[in-house]
N, C-alpha and C positions, 0 to 999 in steps of 0.2 A: 526608772535607773537600769542602766543598762549604756556598756560605751564598747566599742571595737576597736583593734589597731592591727593591720596587716603586715607581718613584717616580710620583708624579702630576700633574696638571694642569689645572688651575681643577676642582681637586678632583675628577677623576677618575682613573681607571690610567691612566699613558702609557705605560712601558714598565718593563721591569723590567733590571735590574743581577744578572747570573748570577756569584760570584766561585767558579772550579776550577781544579786543577791540572794539569790538561791539556786540550786540545782534544775530548775523551772522549763529552761530551753536549751539544756545539757541533750538531750536525745535530737532537738530540731540543729543543734551543731555538728554532732555528730555525722548527723545526718548528709548533710551537705558533707561528707566527705567520700560517699557512698560506698558505704564498706558495709555489708549484709551476709548473710550466710556461710559468717567468718567466727575463727574463737579469739574471745579477746581476755586476755587475762590481767583483772587488777590487780597490784601490785599494791599492799597499804603495810602499814604496821600494825603493835599490837595499840598502840593510843587510838589513830586515825580507823582505823577497820572497825572498830565499837560503833562509833561515833555515827559513817556516812559511807561503809561501804554497801548495803542492803539498798539504800536508794541509788547511790550511784549504779552499781548491778540491774537495778530493777529501769533505771532509764537506758541504761546501753543495752539491756535484754529488747526492750522496745522497738529499737531498730533491725530487729532479724538478726541479730545474734545470738551465740551459747557464750556467755558470760562464764567465768571460773575466779576465784578468788584465792590470792597468796598473801598472807601474812607474818612478817616477821618481825620479830621482836625491836619493839623502839628501842633507838640511840643511838648516838657516834657511833659506840665500840661495835654495832653491826655494819657497819657500812664498809663491809669489807668483800675482798673475793670468795670466802668462805661461805658468804649470803649469796653469793653471785653463783656461788656451782651450784646449792640447793637448790635455786629460782632453775638454772638450766634444769637440774634434774624434773623438777614438776616439770614444765615446760615440756620434755622429752616425754616421760612419762604418760601427758596429757596429749601428744601426738600434734603439738603446733608447730604449722608448717610456715614457711614465707609469707604466705599470704595473710597468717593472723597477725594481731597487735596485742599491744602490753599498755595498759593504763595505768600513770604513776596514780595513787592516789595520797596525799599527802603533805610532808616537809620538804626542804633540800633533802635529808636524807635518802627519803625515798625518790623521790624527782633524778638526784642524779645516779642511782644506785638502779635506776628503775631502764634509764636513756642509755647508761653503759651497758646494762642484758643487752637491751632492746639492738645496741653499736656491732654488738658481737656475737647474739643467738643463731647459729645459720647464716654467718657475714653480715649479718642485719635484715631485722624486720621493723614495722613500724610502729610510733608510740604515742600519746597524746599525753598530757601531762595537767593534772587537774591537781593546784597547789591550793594546800588547806592553811599553811600559815603566810604570816605576813612578811618575812623573808623568802620564800619560794616566790612568790607570787609576784611581786618587783625586780628578782636578782634570777634566783636556777634557775628556774623554768621557762628564762627567755634567752635563747640564743645559743643552745645546743648544745653545752660544755657537760659534758660529761662524765663519771668517775668514780673510784672509791680509795678508802684509805688504804696504805701498805706499812703493815706494822704501824701504825699511829703515826706516817708521816700522810699530810693530809691530801687528799684527790690525788695522788702518783702515778695511778696506773687513771688512762681516760680517752675517750674518744669525744670526737665535734661529731652529733648525729642530731639532726633537726628534727623534733614534734613535728606531729602534723596536726597541732592543735593545741591551743592553751586557752582553759575555759577555768574563771575563777569566780569562785563565789564567795562573796565579800561577807557573806554569814559565817561560814566558818572561823571568821577570824576570833566570834564572841566566844566560843571555847576553849582560847587560846588563854593562860594564864599572865597577869600583866610583866613577868618577867618575858615572857616569850615572845608574847605580843610586841616588846619596846624592844627585844634583840634584830626584829626586821626593822627598824627604824633606824638603824643606825647603816645598814646600806642606803635607806632613803636620803639620811644626811649626807652621805655620801658623792649622790650623785647631784646632790645641790651643792657641792663642795666643788666639784671636778667640772661641772659641767653648768651652773647654773643660779648663777648668785640671786638671780628675782625669785625663781621657789627655794631657795636657803633661807630666805626673808621669811617669804610666806610657813616655812615649815616653823622658825620663831614665833609668828604673828598667833598662829594656830594651833600651837601647844595645846590648849584646855581644852580646845574641841577634839584633838586628835587623841587625845591620853580619855576622853569620853567615849570614843567610839561613834562619833557621829558620822551616820552614815555619808551623807553627802560629801564631806570634808573625806571620811577615805578612799570614796570611790575618783574624787579629785588627785585624792595625795597618791594611789596606787596608779591612776592613770598617767600623771604625769612621769613617775620614777619610770612607767614601763614604756613610756616614750623616747625618755631619758633614755634607757638601755638599748631598745628597739634602734634610736639612730647609730649608734656607735657599734651594733654587730651588724647591722648592715653594710656599713665603711668595711669592717675589716674583721668578718665572719672565722676567723680560725687564729686571732688572734695574733696577727704577725707586727699590725702596729698602735693603729689607738684604740684599740679594745684594752690593751695593758693601763691603758688610761682607771678603769673596774676596779684593779688592785692598787687604788689606794689606800694605805691602810693593811694592805692582806699580809707585806714583806712579815711585817713584826709580828703583827694580829695571827698567823698562822703558825710562826713558833709559840709563841704564847699559848695558844689554842691546846697545844700536842704537849710544851712543859709542865701545861696544868691539869692535864689529863681529860682535857673535856671537862672540865669539873665548871667552868665560862661555859655560854654559848657567839655561838659566832660571831653575832651581832655587839656583841661583849667586849671580843677579842679586837675585833675589827675597830671600834670605837678608840681601844688603848691602842692599837696599832695608829691610827688616825693623829691621835695625839702629838705620839711621837712626829710621822708626819711633818705635820703643823709646827712643833718645834724646831724642825730642820729647816725648814724654809723659813721662820723666823728668824733661826742664829745666820741662816743665808742672806738676807736683808730682802725676800720677796714680797712677805708679809710680815706686818706690822704685832707689837704686842698686843693690842686691842682687837685683831682681829682672832688672834688665839683666845684671849676672854674671849671674845662671844661664844665661839666655838663651846668651849669648856662650858660657860653658862646654860648651851643650847644645850648640852649631854647630859646636866647635870637634871635640866627641864624631865628630860626623859630617863632618870630613873637610871642611867649608866654607870657602874664604876669606873673611879677616873686612878685609882690604882687597884696594883696587886703586889701578893705577898708574896712570901716562899719559894721563889726561881730569884736570877740572879741575871743582869743587864745582858753580863758576856755569856752567858747560857741560852740566850735570847737571842745575841748575836750570829752564834755558832750553829743553832738550829735554823736560822733564818736559810744560813747558805746551803742545805740540803733541802730548798724549795725549790718545787719546777721555773722558779720566773730566774734562776740564776742565767744569765745568757758567758761561755767559754771565762767563768769563774769569778764573773760581777754579779753584784746584785741589780736588778734590775729597778730602780724605786721611784715612786711614784712623788713628784712633788707638786706645790702647788705656789704657779708663777704670782696668783693672787685669788682673793675665792671666785669661784665662779669655770677660775681655767688651770687647769692641769698638764702637767706635761712629765714625758720622761727623763730619768736622768742614774746614769751609770756611774757616777763619780762620790756617792754617798761614801763614804768612809766608816770602818769598824766605829773610830774611837767617836763620829757624829753618830751613830745609830745609839753609842751606849751613853751618850751626855744624853739626847733627847729622852732617855729612858731612867734616865735619876728620877726625874719626880714622881714617876708612873711606879716605878718598885719600890714597896716602901718595903 
């Protein structure tokens, strides 16, 4: 069990994505970077650190480096500049310089925060991604988008900073709760909806094996999703065009996530946003009602909530206007021309969004 992809940047090899069943080849993969005699700081959270930090530390120490572990409290509410400042101080006190490295060990919160710290500490140092959640493995660890939330505005402060390596141990997925595992499936289904009809159909046909954590099926699923994201980010590394397609479901999903005070997982909110985008695509005549129903059935198979309460559609639309996807006062919305074929639309109105949210917000 082993798969590998190489992500290119400016048409040159930039970093490898390595998919393994354990951490057994982490030392070997890291050694390929030819980094030795340096300091490495593993950044992790209080949930992941107790499970994997010691093993990862030993793997990295085997490469001839001095390895530190920095742990911050788990949760989206700690993905802030305050946590970054605390990490800056830890690095300063331990005399990390520009030749040293960070290693993000955890889910999307850890990866985004560590990447942003690496992008800004001493004007930029190198880092690697060791994603342990399904969401991070197929989405946030790839492409160099880093960032933190600012006063609950999702990823409002950030930078593009490419990792030097992405090492995925699919064995870590077994430690996830069912709900957290499912959250990652939201981004995976998104990949099929925006880019690959065949993959979308495969996700429907293999739902039982995926939910039972069949190792071969998981490896194939992660590999295909990583390949889809790799292809998109290579064409548009700093999101000036096609990469925005990856935001399908995120415009309203991020707003729902904020209004729900992050009580729903990111993938769950993205699914709610995708449902709204599917309904707008249907109302405009791009896709039919059967295609929308098929998507809803797939979301149900993976136990996603299809409704939310306690917020209003009008507030969701209002909050979406504070999202970083706004361009010249207009929402950059992603719609489907058909399943597997997404496009950017700047003409979606507030009324269309409110109408699309009508069956979602109850």
